[in-house]
ZAMARGU-4260 file (C-alpha; in steps of 0.2 Angstrom, whole numbers, plus 5000, padded with zeros to 4 digits):
<rodrens>
0) 4999/5000/5000 | 5011/5014/4994 | 5011/5027/4981 | 5004/5023/4963 | 5018/5030/4952
5) 5019/5030/4934 | 5039/5023/4926 | 5042/5018/4907 | 5032/5004/4902 | 5020/5004/4915
10) 5000/5005/4915 | 4994/5024/4918 | 4990/5022/4934 | 4991/5037/4947 | 5000/5043/4962
15) 4992/5032/4977 | 4996/5051/4988 | 4983/5060/4978 | 4971/5047/4976 | 4970/5044/4994
20) 4962/5061/4996 | 4954/5064/4978 | 4949/5045/4970 | 4945/5055/4954 | 4965/5058/4947
25) 4964/5041/4946 | 4957/5040/4930 | 4968/5055/4924 | 4984/5045/4922 | 5002/5055/4921
30) 5016/5053/4913 | 5029/5063/4922 | 5044/5057/4923 | 5047/5051/4941 | 5062/5037/4941
35) 5080/5041/4934 | 5086/5031/4918 | 5106/5028/4920 | 5105/5041/4909 | 5099/5053/4922
40) 5113/5045/4934 | 5130/5056/4932 | 5144/5041/4943 | 5135/5032/4928 | 5139/5042/4915
45) 5157/5045/4921 | 5159/5029/4921 | 5153/5021/4905 | 5159/5036/4894 | 5175/5039/4906
50) 5192/5029/4898 | 5196/5014/4902 | 5211/5016/4918 | 5226/5006/4917 | 5230/4999/4934
55) 5247/4992/4938 | 5247/4979/4951 | 5265/4983/4963 | 5269/4965/4965 | 5285/4969/4978
60) 5273/4977/4988 | 5264/4961/4990 | 5262/4955/5009 | 5253/4939/5012 | 5249/4936/5033
65) 5236/4923/5041 | 5223/4934/5035 | 5227/4933/5017 | 5237/4944/5004 | 5239/4962/5001
70) 5246/4971/4987 | 5246/4991/4981 | 5239/4993/4964 | 5245/5011/4954 | 5234/5020/4942
75) 5245/5026/4929 | 5237/5045/4922 | 5233/5050/4943 | 5245/5042/4952 | 5231/5037/4962
80) 5236/5022/4973 | 5223/5009/4979 | 5226/4995/4992 | 5220/4978/4988 | 5215/4963/5000
85) 5212/4945/4994 | 5205/4933/5007 | 5203/4915/5003 | 5187/4910/5016 | 5185/4892/5026
90) 5169/4890/5015 | 5175/4892/4997 | 5173/4911/4996 | 5186/4923/4990 | 5187/4940/4997
95) 5192/4954/4984 | 5192/4971/4996 | 5201/4987/4986 | 5201/5002/4996 | 5210/5020/4996
100) 5227/5018/5002 | 5228/5033/5012 | 5210/5040/5009 | 5207/5058/5017 | 5194/5048/5029
105) 5185/5032/5030 | 5174/5027/5018 | 5160/5018/5021 | 5159/4999/5022 | 5142/4990/5026
110) 5138/4985/5043 | 5128/4972/5050 | 5125/4962/5034 | 5138/4949/5037 | 5135/4936/5051
115) 5153/4938/5056 | 5167/4941/5047 | 5174/4925/5037 | 5186/4915/5044 | 5204/4915/5031
120) 5211/4904/5025 | 5232/4904/5026 | 5238/4907/5008 | 5257/4902/5001 | 5266/4907/4985
125) 5265/4895/4972 | 5275/4904/4958 | 5281/4921/4958 | 5287/4928/4940 | 5290/4947/4936
130) 5272/4947/4927 | 5261/4939/4941 | 5262/4931/4958 | 5252/4916/4959 | 5244/4912/4978
135) 5235/4894/4982 | 5229/4887/4999 | 5222/4872/5009 | 5223/4858/4996 | 5228/4867/4981
140) 5215/4865/4971 | 5209/4883/4971 | 5222/4897/4966 | 5223/4917/4963 | 5236/4924/4953
145) 5236/4943/4951 | 5246/4950/4935 | 5257/4964/4935 | 5250/4974/4921 | 5237/4977/4916
150) 5231/4972/4934 | 5217/4957/4932 | 5215/4945/4944 | 5211/4926/4941 | 5202/4910/4952
155) 5209/4897/4947 | 5201/4879/4951 | 5213/4864/4944 | 5222/4876/4936 | 5208/4882/4924
160) 5202/4901/4928 | 5184/4900/4932 | 5185/4922/4934 | 5194/4936/4931 | 5192/4951/4939
165) 5196/4966/4930 | 5196/4955/4912 | 5190/4973/4903 | 5199/4986/4914 | 5185/4994/4920
170) 5189/4997/4940 | 5187/5012/4943 | 5189/5019/4962 | 5186/5039/4963 | 5196/5047/4976
175) 5187/5056/4992 | 5193/5074/4991 | 5193/5092/5002 | 5176/5100/4994 | 5182/5116/4984
180) 5180/5132/4993 | 5169/5140/4979 | 5159/5128/4967 | 5161/5135/4949 | 5147/5132/4938
185) 5156/5123/4925 | 5158/5106/4918 | 5166/5098/4935 | 5152/5106/4946 | 5141/5090/4942
190) 5154/5082/4952 | 5148/5091/4969 | 5130/5095/4964 | 5118/5087/4954 | 5100/5091/4949
195) 5086/5079/4946 | 5072/5090/4941 | 5066/5102/4952 | 5081/5093/4967 | 5098/5099/4971
200) 5110/5084/4978 | 5125/5091/4987 | 5138/5080/4988 | 5148/5082/5002 | 5162/5071/4997
205) 5161/5074/4978 | 5163/5061/4968 | 5166/5045/4974 | 5157/5031/4962 | 5167/5014/4960
210) 5166/4999/4949 | 5175/4985/4944 | 5171/4971/4928 | 5173/4954/4931 | 5174/4940/4918
215) 5164/4921/4921 | 5171/4911/4909 | 5161/4894/4903 | 5145/4901/4909 | 5130/4908/4900
220) 5116/4907/4912 | 5117/4922/4924 | 5103/4923/4942 | 5098/4936/4954 | 5101/4953/4957
225) 5082/4955/4965 | 5073/4963/4966 | 5068/4969/4945 | 5050/4963/4938 | 5058/4953/4924
230) 5063/4934/4919 | 5073/4922/4930 | 5088/4923/4919 | 5096/4940/4918 | 5096/4947/4902
235) 5112/4953/4890 | 5109/4973/4895 | 5117/4980/4877 | 5100/4982/4871 | 5095/4995/4885
240) 5095/4999/4902 | 5107/4991/4916 | 5100/4981/4929 | 5095/4996/4944 | 5098/4992/4964
245) 5090/5005/4971 | 5077/5004/4985 | 5062/5014/4978 | 5044/5013/4979 | 5035/5010/4963
250) 5017/5006/4961 | 5012/4996/4945 | 5028/4994/4940 | 5033/4989/4923 | 5036/4971/4918
255) 5049/4964/4911 | 5061/4979/4918 | 5076/4981/4924 | 5072/4996/4935 | 5076/4995/4952
260) 5063/4989/4965 | 5057/4988/4982 | 5071/4979/4987 | 5090/4974/4980 | 5101/4957/4981
265) 5118/4963/4975 | 5120/4944/4972 | 5121/4936/4955 | 5122/4918/4953 | 5133/4909/4936
270) 5127/4891/4931 | 5134/4880/4919 | 5132/4860/4919 | 5147/4854/4930 | 5146/4871/4941
275) 5138/4885/4951 | 5147/4902/4954 | 5141/4919/4966 | 5147/4936/4966 | 5142/4945/4981
280) 5145/4964/4979 | 5144/4970/4996 | 5137/4987/4994 | 5123/4998/4999 | 5123/5014/4987
285) 5114/5016/4969 | 5122/5000/4959 | 5120/4997/4942 | 5124/4980/4934 | 5127/4976/4915
290) 5127/4958/4909 | 5135/4955/4892 | 5137/4937/4888 | 5148/4931/4872 | 5146/4922/4862
295) 5128/4929/4862 | 5116/4924/4852 | 5111/4937/4836 | 5127/4947/4842 | 5137/4943/4830
300) 5131/4938/4812 | 5146/4937/4805 | 5154/4924/4813 | 5155/4908/4803 | 5143/4895/4814
305) 5157/4882/4815 | 5168/4896/4822 | 5153/4900/4836 | 5152/4883/4840 | 5171/4883/4846
310) 5171/4900/4857 | 5169/4896/4873 | 5157/4905/4882 | 5158/4918/4896 | 5148/4932/4904
315) 5157/4947/4908 | 5148/4956/4924 | 5149/4976/4926 | 5146/4981/4942 | 5146/5000/4944
320) 5141/5009/4964 | 5139/5027/4967 | 5152/5027/4984 | 5158/5015/4995 | 5173/5003/4994
325) 5175/4988/4982 | 5171/4972/4992 | 5168/4958/4981 | 5165/4939/4986 | 5166/4927/4975
330) 5155/4910/4980 | 5165/4895/4971 | 5151/4882/4973 | 5153/4871/4963 | 5136/4861/4967
335) 5120/4875/4968 | 5116/4868/4985 | 5136/4872/4990 | 5133/4892/4984 | 5118/4893/4995
340) 5126/4888/5010 | 5142/4897/5003 | 5131/4911/5005 | 5120/4909/5019 | 5135/4907/5030
345) 5141/4924/5025 | 5123/4934/5029 | 5112/4923/5037 | 5099/4907/5036 | 5084/4910/5033
350) 5072/4914/5048 | 5063/4901/5056 | 5046/4907/5054 | 5034/4901/5066 | 5018/4891/5058
355) 5004/4903/5059 | 5016/4912/5047 | 5015/4900/5031 | 4995/4897/5034 | 4984/4909/5022
360) 4984/4927/5027 | 4969/4940/5022 | 4972/4959/5022 | 4965/4974/5012 | 4968/4993/5014
365) 4957/4992/5024 | 4948/4986/5035 | 4934/4997/5042 | 4932/4992/5061 | 4932/4980/5074
370) 4915/4974/5068 | 4922/4972/5050 | 4936/4962/5057 | 4926/4952/5065 | 4915/4948/5051
375) 4926/4944/5038 | 4934/4932/5052 | 4917/4925/5052 | 4917/4924/5033 | 4931/4911/5032
380) 4920/4898/5046 | 4904/4900/5036 | 4914/4894/5022 | 4924/4883/5028 | 4942/4890/5022
385) 4954/4889/5033 | 4964/4906/5038 | 4977/4910/5050 | 4981/4931/5051 | 4969/4946/5047
390) 4978/4961/5044 | 4976/4980/5048 | 4982/4993/5037 | 4985/5013/5040 | 4967/5017/5044
395) 4968/5005/5061 | 4978/5021/5068 | 4974/5039/5075 | 4977/5049/5062 | 4992/5040/5054
400) 5003/5036/5072 | 5011/5020/5071 | 5007/5013/5089 | 4989/5020/5090 | 4972/5013/5087
405) 4958/5024/5080 | 4948/5028/5096 | 4932/5028/5084 | 4933/5012/5074 | 4944/5000/5087
410) 4941/5008/5102 | 4944/4990/5109 | 4959/4981/5098 | 4967/4970/5115 | 4949/4962/5114
415) 4949/4961/5097 | 4966/4951/5095 | 4958/4942/5112 | 4942/4938/5101 | 4954/4931/5087
420) 4965/4922/5099 | 4951/4911/5105 | 4951/4904/5086 | 4969/4902/5088 | 4972/4916/5076
425) 4980/4934/5075 | 4982/4953/5070 | 4996/4959/5057 | 4996/4980/5059 | 5007/4991/5049
430) 5021/5000/5056 | 5030/5014/5043 | 5046/5023/5046 | 5039/5039/5047 | 5032/5049/5061
435) 5017/5059/5060 | 5029/5080/5064 | 5017/5083/5082 | 5026/5091/5096 | 5008/5085/5105
440) 5014/5066/5101 | 5021/5057/5115 | 5031/5044/5104 | 5037/5060/5093 | 5044/5067/5106
445) 5053/5055/5112 | 5061/5051/5093 | 5064/5070/5095 | 5074/5072/5108 | 5081/5056/5109
450) 5091/5061/5092 | 5080/5046/5083 | 5079/5056/5068 | 5086/5057/5049 | 5093/5074/5049
455) 5096/5085/5032 | 5112/5091/5025 | 5110/5107/5037 | 5109/5097/5052 | 5089/5101/5055
460) 5077/5085/5055 | 5073/5077/5039 | 5054/5082/5035 | 5047/5071/5020 | 5029/5071/5016
465) 5021/5055/5017 | 5002/5047/5024 | 5003/5058/5040 | 5006/5072/5029 | 5024/5083/5035
470) 5035/5069/5043 | 5049/5064/5052 | 5060/5048/5049 | 5068/5036/5062 | 5087/5035/5058
475) 5087/5017/5058 | 5106/5014/5055 | 5111/5020/5074 | 5111/5007/5085 | 5101/5015/5098
480) 5087/5022/5087 | 5086/5001/5086 | 5085/4997/5103 | 5072/5012/5107 | 5060/5009/5090
485) 5061/4990/5097 | 5057/4996/5114 | 5041/5003/5107 | 5033/4983/5103 | 5033/4980/5124
490) 5017/4977/5128 | 5018/4987/5142 | 5022/5004/5127 | 5013/4998/5114 | 4994/5001/5122
495) 4982/4991/5116 | 4993/4976/5110 | 4995/4958/5114 | 5006/4943/5111 | 4994/4939/5097
500) 4999/4954/5087 | 5013/4954/5073 | 5018/4968/5061 | 5022/4972/5044 | 5034/4985/5040
505) 5030/4998/5021 | 5035/5013/5016 | 5052/5009/5021 | 5063/5011/5004 | 5061/5025/5011
510) 5046/5032/5003 | 5044/5050/5002 | 5029/5057/4992 | 5038/5072/4984 | 5058/5067/4985
515) 5069/5064/4973 | 5061/5047/4963 | 5050/5049/4979 | 5062/5043/4991 | 5075/5052/5002
520) 5086/5064/4996 | 5104/5056/4994 | 5112/5071/5004 | 5102/5068/5021 | 5114/5064/5035
525) 5111/5048/5046 | 5121/5040/5062 | 5140/5045/5062 | 5139/5057/5049 | 5137/5047/5037
530) 5127/5052/5021 | 5111/5044/5014 | 5118/5038/4996 | 5129/5026/5008 | 5117/5015/5013
535) 5101/5019/5004 | 5095/5001/5003 | 5100/4996/5020 | 5086/5006/5026 | 5073/4994/5027
540) 5084/4981/5030 | 5087/4991/5047 | 5067/4993/5050 | 5065/4975/5048 | 5079/4969/5060
545) 5074/4982/5073 | 5054/4977/5073 | 5059/4961/5073 | 5070/4961/5088 | 5057/4973/5096
550) 5045/4956/5095 | 5057/4944/5102 | 5061/4957/5115 | 5042/4956/5119 | 5043/4939/5123
555) 5058/4939/5134 | 5067/4931/5120 | 5056/4914/5119 | 5048/4920/5103 | 5048/4918/5087
560) 5041/4934/5079 | 5034/4938/5061 | 5037/4954/5053 | 5033/4957/5035 | 5044/4970/5026
565) 5044/4979/5009 | 5062/4985/5008 | 5078/4972/5010 | 5094/4970/5005 | 5105/4956/5006
570) 5102/4944/5025 | 5084/4952/5026 | 5079/4932/5028 | 5086/4934/5046 | 5072/4944/5050
575) 5055/4939/5043 | 5046/4939/5027 | 5044/4950/5013 | 5034/4953/4995 | 5034/4962/4980
580) 5026/4976/4985 | 5012/4984/4972 | 5005/4974/4957 | 4992/4975/4948 | 4978/4963/4943
585) 4983/4957/4927 | 4988/4943/4921 | 5005/4948/4917 | 5008/4952/4934 | 5003/4934/4939
590) 5014/4927/4927 | 5029/4940/4932 | 5027/4933/4950 | 5035/4917/4947 | 5053/4921/4941
595) 5051/4936/4953 | 5049/4924/4968 | 5060/4910/4961 | 5076/4925/4958 | 5074/4930/4977
600) 5074/4912/4984 | 5091/4910/4976 | 5097/4924/4984 | 5091/4920/5000 | 5076/4928/5003
605) 5065/4913/5003 | 5048/4917/5013 | 5040/4927/5002 | 5025/4929/4988 | 5015/4941/4978
610) 5000/4947/4983 | 4987/4939/4976 | 4972/4946/4965 | 4982/4960/4964 | 4985/4976/4973
615) 4976/4988/4963 | 4962/4985/4951 | 4951/4971/4953 | 4952/4953/4944 | 4939/4943/4937
620) 4936/4928/4944 | 4948/4917/4933 | 4961/4927/4936 | 4958/4929/4955 | 4954/4908/4956
625) 4973/4908/4949 | 4980/4917/4958 | 4975/4908/4971 | 4982/4892/4964 | 4999/4902/4964
630) 4999/4906/4978 | 4995/4891/4987 | 5012/4886/4982 | 5022/4900/4988 | 5031/4903/5001
635) 5021/4920/5009 | 5001/4917/5006 | 4993/4935/5007 | 4976/4941/4999 | 4980/4960/4998
640) 4969/4975/4988 | 4969/4993/4989 | 4957/5003/4995 | 4951/5008/4980 | 4947/4990/4973
645) 4932/4981/4978 | 4931/4969/4992 | 4937/4952/4987 | 4936/4940/5001 | 4933/4921/4994
650) 4917/4921/4997 | 4910/4935/4984 | 4913/4927/4968 | 4898/4914/4968 | 4899/4895/4972
655) 4910/4889/4959 | 4923/4902/4963 | 4922/4901/4981 | 4928/4883/4979 | 4941/4883/4969
660) 4950/4894/4983 | 4942/4882/4996 | 4951/4869/4989 | 4969/4879/4985 | 4965/4884/5003
665) 4963/4869/5010 | 4977/4858/4999 | 4990/4872/5007 | 4986/4868/5025 | 4986/4850/5020
670) 5002/4853/5015 | 5013/4862/5030 | 5022/4849/5035 | 5029/4848/5020 | 5031/4867/5020
675) 5038/4868/5038 | 5050/4856/5034 | 5059/4863/5020 | 5059/4879/5030 | 5069/4871/5043
680) 5080/4864/5029 | 5081/4883/5025 | 5086/4888/5042 | 5099/4876/5043 | 5106/4872/5027
685) 5102/4887/5017 | 5094/4876/5004 | 5079/4888/4997 | 5061/4880/4996 | 5057/4887/4981
690) 5069/4881/4968 | 5071/4882/4948 | 5072/4869/4939 | 5091/4869/4937 | 5095/4868/4956
695) 5088/4853/4956 | 5094/4846/4937 | 5110/4857/4938 | 5118/4848/4921 | 5101/4847/4910
700) 5102/4861/4900 | 5084/4862/4894 | 5081/4867/4912 | 5091/4884/4913 | 5080/4895/4905
705) 5063/4891/4912 | 5057/4900/4923 | 5034/4898/4923 | 5036/4880/4932 | 5047/4875/4947
710) 5050/4864/4961 | 5045/4864/4980 | 5059/4858/4989 | 5065/4842/4980 | 5051/4834/4980
715) 5035/4844/4969 | 5035/4852/4954 | 5023/4864/4953 | 5015/4876/4936 | 5002/4887/4939
720) 4992/4892/4927 | 4995/4910/4920 | 4987/4912/4906 | 4968/4915/4904 | 4956/4903/4897
725) 4969/4890/4891 | 4963/4874/4888 | 4980/4864/4890 | 4998/4867/4896 | 5013/4862/4895
730) 5026/4853/4907 | 5042/4850/4907 | 5047/4834/4917 | 5066/4835/4919 | 5078/4819/4922
735) 5079/4805/4908 | 5079/4792/4922 | 5066/4801/4933 | 5046/4797/4935 | 5036/4810/4940
740) 5018/4806/4947 | 5004/4819/4943 | 4997/4821/4961 | 4978/4822/4957 | 4977/4808/4946
745) 4991/4797/4951 | 4999/4794/4933 | 5016/4792/4933 | 5027/4799/4918 | 5042/4796/4912
750) 5056/4810/4913 | 5065/4821/4900 | 5050/4825/4892 | 5037/4839/4892 | 5020/4834/4893
755) 5004/4842/4888 | 4988/4843/4901 | 4972/4847/4901 | 4966/4859/4912 | 4950/4867/4919
760) 4948/4880/4932 | 4950/4868/4944 | 4967/4861/4939 | 4980/4865/4950 | 4997/4857/4939
765) 5010/4848/4952 | 5020/4833/4950 | 5028/4821/4963 | 5044/4816/4959 | 5050/4800/4960
770) 5060/4794/4975 | 5052/4807/4987 | 5042/4806/5002 | 5030/4821/5006 | 5019/4823/5023
775) 5003/4829/5023 | 4990/4833/5037 | 4975/4822/5035 | 4964/4836/5035 | 4964/4856/5034
780) 4956/4861/5049 | 4952/4880/5050 | 4968/4885/5056 | 4988/4882/5061 | 4984/4877/5078
785) 4970/4865/5075 | 4984/4858/5061 | 4993/4851/5073 | 4983/4840/5080 | 4979/4832/5065
790) 4987/4816/5058 | 4999/4814/5044 | 4995/4805/5027 | 5011/4802/5017 | 5014/4798/5001
795) 5028/4787/4995 | 5034/4789/4975 | 5042/4777/4972 | 5059/4781/4958 | 5065/4766/4944
800) 5073/4757/4957 | 5059/4756/4969 | 5065/4766/4981 | 5061/4785/4991 | 5066/4794/5005
805) 5063/4812/5013 | 5062/4821/5031 | 5047/4827/5042 | 5053/4844/5055 | 5041/4845/5072
810) 5041/4856/5082 | 5030/4868/5095 | 5028/4879/5080 | 5031/4896/5088 | 5045/4896/5101
815) 5064/4896/5101 | 5063/4880/5110 | 5068/4871/5095 | 5086/4879/5094 | 5090/4884/5114
820) 5082/4869/5122 | 5083/4856/5105 | 5065/4854/5107 | 5064/4848/5091 | 5061/4831/5080
825) 5065/4828/5063 | 5061/4811/5055 | 5068/4801/5038 | 5056/4789/5031 | 5065/4779/5018
830) 5057/4765/5006 | 5068/4751/4999 | 5067/4734/4994 | 5045/4737/4998 | 5051/4741/5017
835) 5047/4759/5022 | 5056/4765/5040 | 5052/4777/5049 | 5072/4784/5058 | 5078/4798/5067
840) 5088/4809/5055 | 5094/4820/5069 | 5099/4812/5085 | 5099/4830/5092 | 5082/4831/5094
845) 5071/4830/5111 | 5052/4833/5103 | 5041/4819/5111 | 5026/4824/5102 | 5010/4816/5096
850) 5008/4816/5081 | 5002/4801/5071 | 5004/4794/5055 | 4987/4788/5049 | 4991/4782/5032
855) 5004/4779/5019 | 5001/4780/4999 | 5015/4772/4988 | 5016/4776/4971 | 5023/4766/4958
860) 5019/4749/4966 | 5021/4738/4950 | 5011/4721/4956 | 4996/4717/4968 | 5005/4718/4984
865) 4998/4700/4997 | 5003/4707/5012 | 5008/4725/5023 | 5014/4721/5038 | 5018/4735/5054
870) 5035/4733/5063 | 5033/4743/5080 | 5049/4739/5092 | 5045/4730/5106 | 5026/4723/5100
875) 5023/4710/5089 | 5020/4713/5071 | 5004/4717/5064 | 4995/4718/5049 | 4990/4733/5039
880) 4977/4736/5033 | 4978/4740/5014 | 4971/4743/4996 | 4980/4743/4979 | 4974/4752/4963
885) 4981/4742/4950 | 4973/4758/4936 | 4989/4768/4941 | 5000/4757/4953 | 4991/4766/4970
890) 4997/4753/4987 | 4985/4765/4999 | 4987/4759/5019 | 4976/4764/5028 | 4968/4761/5047
895) 4985/4765/5054 | 4992/4775/5072 | 5007/4777/5071 | 5019/4789/5081 | 5029/4800/5072
900) 5043/4803/5085 | 5045/4783/5087 | 5055/4770/5074 | 5044/4759/5064 | 5043/4750/5047
905) 5032/4744/5035 | 5033/4730/5025 | 5027/4725/5010 | 5026/4709/5002
</rodrens>
C-alpha cells in the first residue's frame, strides 16, 4: 500500500498519495518522469563514457599474512594508489576488497549484513614471475593469480580459470577529496552537485563512485540481482538499461523491466552443467549492473556457425556503485546447494517462521472497524476456508500515528485480538518508518529528543511528506534508534497490543512522496555523519531488523517473531518475510510473480510472496482463482488489495469460485507439514524452498531458462496456470531417468519429456518426483493451531529403483525452544526393497510429540501386494489394512496409528 507511480512501460496509474484524497485523479493517469534512467545518473555516465583506466599491481608490495594477501595498485595517469586485500575463506569463498591506500577519511563499509568476519585460509606463494604471482590455499585445488600489468586477478580451479577480475580493465575508484572553497558552474560542477527535476543533491565528498568488471568463463546463464520484474535468467544489457539496484517505492511497476524496485540483493549466480558460481557485491549505495553474454545469440552475425560452436561462452559482469569500497566475494560452489550454504554462512540463514505465518493471510487497505474484522473472520468459518491472520493497514491508527489505534473504529484492540486468539488466529498491523510531525504526540517527542530522526544536510530534522502529512524519518542505522524502536513494541508501551499482534513494515525504501524519485534525498545525514547515499539500500533492512528484535524482546526472547517488510537487502532473510509490492490485477503480473519469487529464493530471501489477486484494480473470477492457485504454492500466501479496489473476500464471487479457492487453501494447509520441513532445511542449510528447475537438475540445459514452473523442495514440481482461458498447459518433466506422478490422477510419467496436460478452472498442475516422500496433514482444519492436532498422511513416490526418501520436521510451531532446548523432532522416511522405515534424521532433537501417521500411499507399486506388515519395536508385528489400485499402481495402507517420533517399519510383501 504505497505511492501509485508511473514508470516507463507501466500502466497509466495515479499517484496513490493523491488518490487517497481525490479518487478522480485515479482516472487521469500521468506521465511525468518520476524515476531516473541510467542516463540521468552522473556517476554512471562518468564510468561508462570515461576511459578504461590502466592499473598495475605493484607485486613487490605484496604481503602475505594469516588473513590473506594485500598488494598495492597504481593507476598510471592520476598516480592514484589503491590497496587490494585478498582473502580466501574457509567456506570456499574468496573476498576481494579494494580501498584507497591513504584516504583523507574513512569510506563507508557496509556493516551488519555479514553475520561475522569470514574465517580466512592461510595463503602460500606457489609461483612468482616478473608478470604475476600465483597463490594457493588449503589443498591447492584453488588458486588466485595476480597479474602485474594490466592488473587483473584470476581465480582458478584445477588450473582452469573460472573468474577474471578486471578482465576488461573497468576498475574505477574515485578518491575522496576536500570540497572546493567555491563551487564553479562549469563541467566539473556535477561532481559536487547533481540536479534531477527540481531536486538538488549536494555531495559532501564529491565524486566517490567505484566500479569493477568480472569475466565468468564458461558461463552463459546468470540469475539473481533482485528485485526486478523480469525473467529469472538475467538478460544481456547491451540493448537497453542496466539492472538497477536502488530501493524505490514503485507502484504498478513495469514488467520485464530492469528498473530498481523495493529491495536489492547484490548477489549474482552463474550456472553451467558442472559448476555454480556466485558473485556478491557488498555495497548499499545506488548500484548498476551490466551484463554481456559472449558468444551472444544474434550479436555477431558475421561469425561462421562452425566458429561460433568453438567459442568458449563467457559472461562479463560490470558493477558500478555510487560510493563505498569495492567489497566483492566470489562464491565457488561448485554445486547449487554448496553455493546456497556459502551465501548463508556469509549473510545468515532464513529465519525459522512460526507455523501460523505459513498459513493464509487476509489483508485489505483497509478493514473498516472491529465489526468488519469480526465479520470477515466469521466469513472464513461460515465458508469452511482456513486462515490464520487478518491484517490492518494505516487506517487502523489514530490519524496515521503508528503504535496508536483509531478511537472510533478500533476502540478495544486488545479485546479484538483476544477474540481472534480464541480461534487461535492472529492480527497484523502496519508500522511504517515515518512519524507524523506532531509535538503533541509523546512518541514523536521521544524520538526527536532522543536524536532518533534522520537529519538534512544543514543539520536540522529531515522532513518529508508521507501518509500522515509532514513526517520525520527514524534513523534505523543508529543502534540506539533501533534499540529505542524495538522497545516501542513492548506490551507496556504499545497500548492495545497483545502477544497475538504481529507487524508489517511498509514504505521503508524509504518512501517520501515529494522526494527525489519518491525517496529520501541522498544528502540527508545519518548516524555517524554518513550521507544517505552510502546506505540507502540498507534503510528497510534496518527497520526490519529492529522490528523483529522488538517482537523477540516483547516475549522475553522466547517467541519467534513474524514481520513482513517491503524493502530489503542481503541478510534480510534473518528477520522474516518480504513481498513483491504493489502489483496489479492483470495476467501479466500473475505471470511475472513466479520468476520474481524464484530470483528472491536463489538469493537467500526465501520467505516471500506476491499479493494474491493483485493490489490495484479488480481481478475477474478466473484470474482470482488462478492467483490463489499460484499463491498457495508459494512461501508467503496473502490476499491483499487497495481501498479503491472492490472487496474480494473468497466468498464474494459465487459458489464455483468459492469452492475453487476453498480447495486450494485447504490443500495448502494439508501440505504445511511439508512446507514447514522445507523452512527448517532452509533455516539450517540455506537451501531455498522454491527452486528453479536447474537447481535440482543442474546438468540439464533444457531447464536453465525455465521460469514458469519450479520445484517446491526436491519433491514437488509446480506449474501454475498463468494465462487466461487456456485448456491445456505444457509441462517439462526433467530427468531422463526420473518418474513423475500427477498428484491428482496419480498417473506416472517418464522424465525427460514435455507433457501436455488438459486443464479446467480447478486444475493445478503439480507432480511428485519419484524417489521422494511428502508428508501431509490428513485434514486442513480452520487454522494452523488446529492442524497440529491432525494425523499425517504420507505419500511415497517410488523411483525407477523402487526407492524413496524424505524428511519431516516437528516442533511446537512458535517458540525458540527448537534452538535453545533442542525441542524438535526430525524424522526420515526411506523406502527400499518394499520396506518403509521411519527413523531419526538427527540425534539432537528431544521433542516428543503425539503426531501420528494415519495412512501411507505408495505410488509406482508395479504388482499387487499380498501383505502389509507393521513392525514396531517392542511389539508383535501386525497386519495392516491396505488397498491396491491397479489402474495407477497405487497401494494405500490405512487405519494406522504410528507415532511420527518413534521408529517403525512397514513391509510390503
